[in-house]
N, CA, C and O atoms as a Tinker XYZ file with bonds, in Angstrom:
   252  protein
     1  N      9.565000  -25.984000   13.275000    73     2
     2  CA     9.756000  -24.479000   13.258000    64     1     3
     3  C     10.815000  -24.169000   12.208000    63     2     4     5
     4  O     11.773000  -24.934000   12.098000    81     3
     5  N     10.705000  -23.124000   11.452000    73     3     6
     6  CA    11.586000  -22.722000   10.403000    64     5     7
     7  C     12.689000  -21.848000   11.109000    63     6     8     9
     8  O     12.383000  -20.961000   11.906000    81     7
     9  N     13.938000  -22.135000   10.786000    73     7    10
    10  CA    15.006000  -21.341000   11.290000    64     9    11
    11  C     15.312000  -20.163000   10.360000    63    10    12    13
    12  O     15.828000  -20.356000    9.259000    81    11
    13  N     14.986000  -18.919000   10.815000    73    11    14
    14  CA    15.152000  -17.798000    9.912000    64    13    15
    15  C     16.578000  -17.235000   10.057000    63    14    16    17
    16  O     17.128000  -17.157000   11.155000    81    15
    17  N     17.155000  -16.845000    8.907000    73    15    18
    18  CA    18.361000  -16.186000    8.970000    64    17    19
    19  C     18.182000  -14.757000    9.349000    63    18    20    21
    20  O     17.049000  -14.277000    9.372000    81    19
    21  N     19.236000  -14.047000    9.649000    73    19    22
    22  CA    19.093000  -12.633000    9.994000    64    21    23
    23  C     18.286000  -11.809000    9.101000    63    22    24    25
    24  O     17.355000  -11.157000    9.572000    81    23
    25  N     18.580000  -11.775000    7.752000    73    23    26
    26  CA    17.822000  -10.931000    6.847000    64    25    27
    27  C     16.354000  -11.315000    6.783000    63    26    28    29
    28  O     15.495000  -10.436000    6.702000    81    27
    29  N     16.031000  -12.658000    6.818000    73    27    30
    30  CA    14.693000  -13.109000    6.772000    64    29    31
    31  C     13.900000  -12.709000    8.005000    63    30    32    33
    32  O     12.719000  -12.376000    7.912000    81    31
    33  N     14.569000  -12.743000    9.183000    73    31    34
    34  CA    13.975000  -12.388000   10.382000    64    33    35
    35  C     13.641000  -10.902000   10.456000    63    34    36    37
    36  O     12.600000  -10.537000   11.001000    81    35
    37  N     14.522000  -10.019000    9.909000    73    35    38
    38  CA    14.314000   -8.678000    9.807000    64    37    39
    39  C     13.181000   -8.355000    8.928000    63    38    40    41
    40  O     12.352000   -7.508000    9.259000    81    39
    41  N     13.114000   -9.016000    7.794000    73    39    42
    42  CA    11.944000   -8.872000    6.858000    64    41    43
    43  C     10.695000   -9.260000    7.499000    63    42    44    45
    44  O      9.688000   -8.573000    7.327000    81    43
    45  N     10.680000  -10.325000    8.238000    73    43    46
    46  CA     9.490000  -10.775000    8.911000    64    45    47
    47  C      8.973000   -9.816000    9.958000    63    46    48    49
    48  O      7.766000   -9.651000   10.134000    81    47
    49  N      9.940000   -9.162000   10.675000    73    47    50
    50  CA     9.555000   -8.206000   11.716000    64    49    51
    51  C      8.989000   -7.000000   11.105000    63    50    52    53
    52  O      8.020000   -6.477000   11.656000    81    51
    53  N      9.499000   -6.469000    9.980000    73    51    54
    54  CA     8.994000   -5.251000    9.381000    64    53    55
    55  C      7.664000   -5.537000    8.719000    63    54    56    57
    56  O      6.800000   -4.660000    8.693000    81    55
    57  N      7.462000   -6.738000    8.179000    73    55    58
    58  CA     6.173000   -7.122000    7.599000    64    57    59
    59  C      5.089000   -7.193000    8.710000    63    58    60    61
    60  O      3.952000   -6.751000    8.549000    81    59
    61  N      5.522000   -7.773000    9.827000    73    59    62
    62  CA     4.543000   -7.837000   11.004000    64    61    63
    63  C      4.178000   -6.382000   11.496000    63    62    64    65
    64  O      3.021000   -6.056000   11.760000    81    63
    65  N      5.238000   -5.557000   11.593000    73    63    66
    66  CA     4.958000   -4.193000   12.010000    64    65    67
    67  C      4.059000   -3.500000   11.125000    63    66    68    69
    68  O      3.136000   -2.829000   11.586000    81    67
    69  N      4.286000   -3.626000    9.717000    73    67    70
    70  CA     3.508000   -2.989000    8.705000    64    69    71
    71  C      2.062000   -3.575000    8.787000    63    70    72    73
    72  O      1.086000   -2.831000    8.688000    81    71
    73  N      1.948000   -4.841000    8.959000    73    71    74
    74  CA     0.607000   -5.415000    9.044000    64    73    75
    75  C     -0.240000   -4.965000   10.287000    63    74    76    77
    76  O     -1.454000   -4.782000   10.207000    81    75
    77  N      0.431000   -4.810000   11.357000    73    75    78
    78  CA    -0.248000   -4.222000   12.615000    64    77    79
    79  C     -0.684000   -2.863000   12.324000    63    78    80    81
    80  O     -1.838000   -2.528000   12.591000    81    79
    81  N      0.184000   -2.017000   11.774000    73    79    82
    82  CA    -0.167000   -0.619000   11.458000    64    81    83
    83  C     -1.310000   -0.586000   10.431000    63    82    84    85
    84  O     -2.271000    0.163000   10.604000    81    83
    85  N     -1.214000   -1.377000    9.384000    73    83    86
    86  CA    -2.304000   -1.303000    8.330000    64    85    87
    87  C     -3.576000   -1.829000    8.890000    63    86    88    89
    88  O     -4.625000   -1.313000    8.507000    81    87
    89  N     -3.600000   -2.808000    9.762000    73    87    90
    90  CA    -4.787000   -3.276000   10.400000    64    89    91
    91  C     -5.521000   -2.184000   11.227000    63    90    92    93
    92  O     -6.742000   -2.033000   11.198000    81    91
    93  N     -4.641000   -1.420000   11.984000    73    91    94
    94  CA    -5.217000   -0.326000   12.828000    64    93    95
    95  C     -5.683000    0.858000   11.977000    63    94    96    97
    96  O     -6.604000    1.581000   12.358000    81    95
    97  N     -5.010000    1.058000   10.769000    73    95    98
    98  CA    -5.337000    2.231000   10.014000    64    97    99
    99  C     -5.995000    1.917000    8.671000    63    98   100   101
   100  O     -5.895000    2.697000    7.724000    81    99
   101  N     -6.629000    0.833000    8.603000    73    99   102
   102  CA    -7.223000    0.285000    7.330000    64   101   103
   103  C     -8.111000    1.329000    6.557000    63   102   104   105
   104  O     -8.003000    1.512000    5.344000    81   103
   105  N     -8.971000    1.975000    7.341000    73   103   106
   106  CA    -9.875000    2.898000    6.748000    64   105   107
   107  C     -9.310000    4.232000    6.258000    63   106   108   109
   108  O     -9.902000    4.911000    5.418000    81   107
   109  N     -8.104000    4.598000    6.830000    73   107   110
   110  CA    -7.525000    5.887000    6.529000    64   109   111
   111  C     -6.218000    5.816000    5.663000    63   110   112   113
   112  O     -5.705000    6.832000    5.194000    81   111
   113  N     -5.742000    4.631000    5.488000    73   111   114
   114  CA    -4.409000    4.477000    4.788000    64   113   115
   115  C     -4.641000    5.023000    3.299000    63   114   116   117
   116  O     -5.669000    4.773000    2.671000    81   115
   117  N     -3.638000    5.753000    2.821000    73   115   118
   118  CA    -3.706000    6.323000    1.487000    64   117   119
   119  C     -3.714000    5.160000    0.455000    63   118   120   121
   120  O     -2.975000    4.184000    0.584000    81   119
   121  N     -4.559000    5.310000   -0.544000    73   119   122
   122  CA    -4.601000    4.377000   -1.640000    64   121   123
   123  C     -3.911000    4.874000   -2.789000    63   122   124   125
   124  O     -3.893000    6.095000   -2.944000    81   123
   125  N     -3.307000    4.094000   -3.670000    73   123   126
   126  CA    -3.174000    2.652000   -3.659000    64   125   127
   127  C     -2.286000    2.180000   -2.522000    63   126   128   129
   128  O     -1.302000    2.829000   -2.169000    81   127
   129  N     -2.644000    1.065000   -1.971000    73   127   130
   130  CA    -2.037000    0.560000   -0.760000    64   129   131
   131  C     -0.579000    0.104000   -0.827000    63   130   132   133
   132  O      0.226000    0.331000    0.076000    81   131
   133  N     -0.283000   -0.567000   -1.979000    73   131   134
   134  CA     1.065000   -1.035000   -2.062000    64   133   135
   135  C      2.108000    0.009000   -2.069000    63   134   136   137
   136  O      3.087000   -0.106000   -1.331000    81   135
   137  N      1.948000    1.113000   -2.925000    73   135   138
   138  CA     2.873000    2.221000   -2.755000    64   137   139
   139  C      2.980000    2.925000   -1.476000    63   138   140   141
   140  O      4.033000    3.404000   -1.056000    81   139
   141  N      1.815000    2.972000   -0.852000    73   139   142
   142  CA     1.680000    3.588000    0.502000    64   141   143
   143  C      2.527000    2.766000    1.516000    63   142   144   145
   144  O      3.289000    3.350000    2.286000    81   143
   145  N      2.404000    1.479000    1.519000    73   143   146
   146  CA     3.141000    0.644000    2.454000    64   145   147
   147  C      4.660000    0.655000    2.124000    63   146   148   149
   148  O      5.512000    0.723000    3.010000    81   147
   149  N      4.940000    0.588000    0.849000    73   147   150
   150  CA     6.415000    0.678000    0.401000    64   149   151
   151  C      7.012000    2.030000    0.865000    63   150   152   153
   152  O      8.139000    2.024000    1.359000    81   151
   153  N      6.350000    3.140000    0.740000    73   151   154
   154  CA     6.873000    4.355000    1.197000    64   153   155
   155  C      7.025000    4.481000    2.707000    63   154   156   157
   156  O      8.044000    4.967000    3.199000    81   155
   157  N      6.043000    4.056000    3.410000    73   155   158
   158  CA     6.037000    4.218000    4.839000    64   157   159
   159  C      6.992000    3.245000    5.498000    63   158   160   161
   160  O      7.659000    3.633000    6.458000    81   159
   161  N      7.104000    1.983000    5.037000    73   159   162
   162  CA     7.927000    0.969000    5.711000    64   161   163
   163  C      9.128000    0.563000    4.901000    63   162   164   165
   164  O      9.959000   -0.189000    5.410000    81   163
   165  N      9.269000    1.004000    3.693000    73   163   166
   166  CA    10.443000    0.538000    2.923000    64   165   167
   167  C     10.356000   -0.913000    2.473000    63   166   168   169
   168  O     11.359000   -1.621000    2.382000    81   167
   169  N      9.127000   -1.332000    2.195000    73   167   170
   170  CA     8.821000   -2.715000    1.785000    64   169   171
   171  C      9.094000   -2.975000    0.265000    63   170   172   173
   172  O      9.034000   -2.036000   -0.529000    81   171
   173  N      9.367000   -4.127000   -0.104000    73   171   174
   174  CA     9.312000   -4.493000   -1.555000    64   173   175
   175  C      7.802000   -4.712000   -1.889000    63   174   176   177
   176  O      6.935000   -4.767000   -1.017000    81   175
   177  N      7.564000   -4.830000   -3.218000    73   175   178
   178  CA     6.210000   -5.056000   -3.644000    64   177   179
   179  C      5.720000   -6.403000   -3.013000    63   178   180   181
   180  O      4.584000   -6.498000   -2.549000    81   179
   181  N      6.591000   -7.419000   -3.012000    73   179   182
   182  CA     6.202000   -8.747000   -2.438000    64   181   183
   183  C      5.791000   -8.607000   -1.052000    63   182   184   185
   184  O      4.757000   -9.125000   -0.629000    81   183
   185  N      6.618000   -7.886000   -0.305000    73   183   186
   186  CA     6.359000   -7.736000    1.149000    64   185   187
   187  C      5.069000   -6.881000    1.393000    63   186   188   189
   188  O      4.345000   -7.160000    2.349000    81   187
   189  N      4.790000   -5.930000    0.619000    73   187   190
   190  CA     3.602000   -5.164000    0.718000    64   189   191
   191  C      2.373000   -6.084000    0.446000    63   190   192   193
   192  O      1.373000   -6.010000    1.160000    81   191
   193  N      2.463000   -6.913000   -0.552000    73   191   194
   194  CA     1.417000   -7.769000   -0.817000    64   193   195
   195  C      1.140000   -8.791000    0.319000    63   194   196   197
   196  O     -0.006000   -9.061000    0.679000    81   195
   197  N      2.274000   -9.355000    0.874000    73   195   198
   198  CA     2.194000  -10.137000    2.031000    64   197   199
   199  C      1.434000   -9.487000    3.251000    63   198   200   201
   200  O      0.679000  -10.159000    3.954000    81   199
   201  N      1.659000   -8.210000    3.457000    73   199   202
   202  CA     1.048000   -7.436000    4.446000    64   201   203
   203  C     -0.484000   -7.352000    4.188000    63   202   204   205
   204  O     -1.311000   -7.526000    5.083000    81   203
   205  N     -0.784000   -7.082000    2.947000    73   203   206
   206  CA    -2.184000   -6.968000    2.547000    64   205   207
   207  C     -2.951000   -8.311000    2.788000    63   206   208   209
   208  O     -4.076000   -8.338000    3.287000    81   207
   209  N     -2.268000   -9.406000    2.403000    73   207   210
   210  CA    -2.857000  -10.718000    2.638000    64   209   211
   211  C     -3.031000  -11.023000    4.106000    63   210   212   213
   212  O     -4.050000  -11.586000    4.507000    81   211
   213  N     -2.043000  -10.659000    4.919000    73   211   214
   214  CA    -2.171000  -10.934000    6.386000    64   213   215
   215  C     -3.399000  -10.056000    6.919000    63   214   216   217
   216  O     -4.247000  -10.563000    7.654000    81   215
   217  N     -3.451000   -8.837000    6.554000    73   215   218
   218  CA    -4.500000   -8.035000    7.159000    64   217   219
   219  C     -5.924000   -8.465000    6.619000    63   218   220   221
   220  O     -6.939000   -8.395000    7.313000    81   219
   221  N     -5.901000   -8.899000    5.361000    73   219   222
   222  CA    -7.288000   -9.447000    4.867000    64   221   223
   223  C     -7.730000  -10.618000    5.745000    63   222   224   225
   224  O     -8.907000  -10.699000    6.097000    81   223
   225  N     -6.810000  -11.537000    6.113000    73   223   226
   226  CA    -7.072000  -12.666000    6.943000    64   225   227
   227  C     -7.452000  -12.154000    8.251000    63   226   228   229
   228  O     -8.478000  -12.599000    8.766000    81   227
   229  N     -6.711000  -11.216000    8.898000    73   227   230
   230  CA    -7.029000  -10.684000   10.227000    64   229   231
   231  C     -8.426000  -10.088000   10.209000    63   230   232   233
   232  O     -9.220000  -10.344000   11.114000    81   231
   233  N     -8.725000   -9.322000    9.225000    73   231   234
   234  CA   -10.068000   -8.621000    9.192000    64   233   235
   235  C    -11.181000   -9.633000    9.023000    63   234   236   237
   236  O    -12.266000   -9.464000    9.579000    81   235
   237  N    -10.919000  -10.699000    8.250000    73   235   238
   238  CA   -11.992000  -11.755000    8.086000    64   237   239
   239  C    -12.185000  -12.527000    9.380000    63   238   240   241
   240  O    -13.300000  -12.946000    9.692000    81   239
   241  N    -11.116000  -12.718000   10.133000    73   239   242
   242  CA   -11.289000  -13.468000   11.454000    64   241   243
   243  C    -11.968000  -12.594000   12.467000    63   242   244   245
   244  O    -12.683000  -13.107000   13.327000    81   243
   245  N    -11.776000  -11.292000   12.405000    73   243   246
   246  CA   -12.347000  -10.348000   13.351000    64   245   247
   247  C    -13.778000  -10.122000   13.031000    63   246   248   249
   248  O    -14.494000   -9.678000   13.929000    81   247
   249  N    -14.298000  -10.380000   11.830000    73   247   250
   250  CA   -15.657000  -10.160000   11.432000    64   249   251
   251  C    -16.652000  -11.120000   12.074000    63   250   252
   252  O    -17.851000  -11.033000   11.811000    81   251
């Protein structure tokens, strides 16, 4: 198990929260997605891309 420092843990939590929200709102989220996620959750570009990757995997598993 990876030991997360406080900032990494906070980043992970917000990315998880954003991924859950994006998964639930996939069809209605404003496009382009990266700026939308950045504005709503205060993510960096990298974090927004991680969210998109997570949701892509979640949607593929759900299909």
